[in-house]
C-alpha positions, -999 to +999 in steps of 0.1 A: -124-051+215-141-049+181-148-079+160-123-065+134-095-068+160-101-106+162-097-112+125-072-139+114-039-123+101-045-133+065-080-117+065-068-087+085-042-080+057-071-077+033-090-051+053-095-019+034-090+015+049-097+050+035-072+076+024-070+094+057-063+062+076-039+049+049-019+081+050-017+079+089-008+042+087+022+051+065+031+081+086+024+106+058+003+136+054-027+133+032-013+156+005+020+136+004+001+103+003-019+116-027+012+128-045+028+094-041-004+078-053-004+100-084+032+090-091+023+053-086+049+052-059+026+035-034+003+005-038-027+011-061-059+020-044-091+000-048-120+020-063-148+017-037-171+041-055-169+068-081-151+092-057-136+070-031-105+049-029-094+024-003-062+006+004-055-029+017-036-028+050-014-057+038-003-037+007+005-007+028+024-028+053+045-043+024+051-008+011+064+004+045+086-027+047+101-018+013+108+017+023+125+005+055+146-018+034+156+010+011+137-005-019+112+012-042+077-001-046+082-009-083+112-031-074+092-050-049+063-056-074+088-067-100+104-092-076+070-107-068+063-111-105+097-126-110+106-099-135+141-087-127+142-067-160+119-042-145+142-037-115+173-032-137+156-009-162+149+018-136 
């Protein structure tokens, strides 16, 4: 086992993975993942360098839970912020 496998759950959710691994984690092809990112339909990436983005595993896990529940990502974000107007305006 690697030391990363032994991380506490709250720290493991913050682990950052690259585009290829993020797409695979979500069960998507890389082009589809990038299209969703361009439409802001998935969690925002974290700028790691000028040309590289990463994603927190916890954010991607929340996104897949939203999809499984039939909710859109913007609805989930609005509910966390307590802004029901965003949900109803879409």
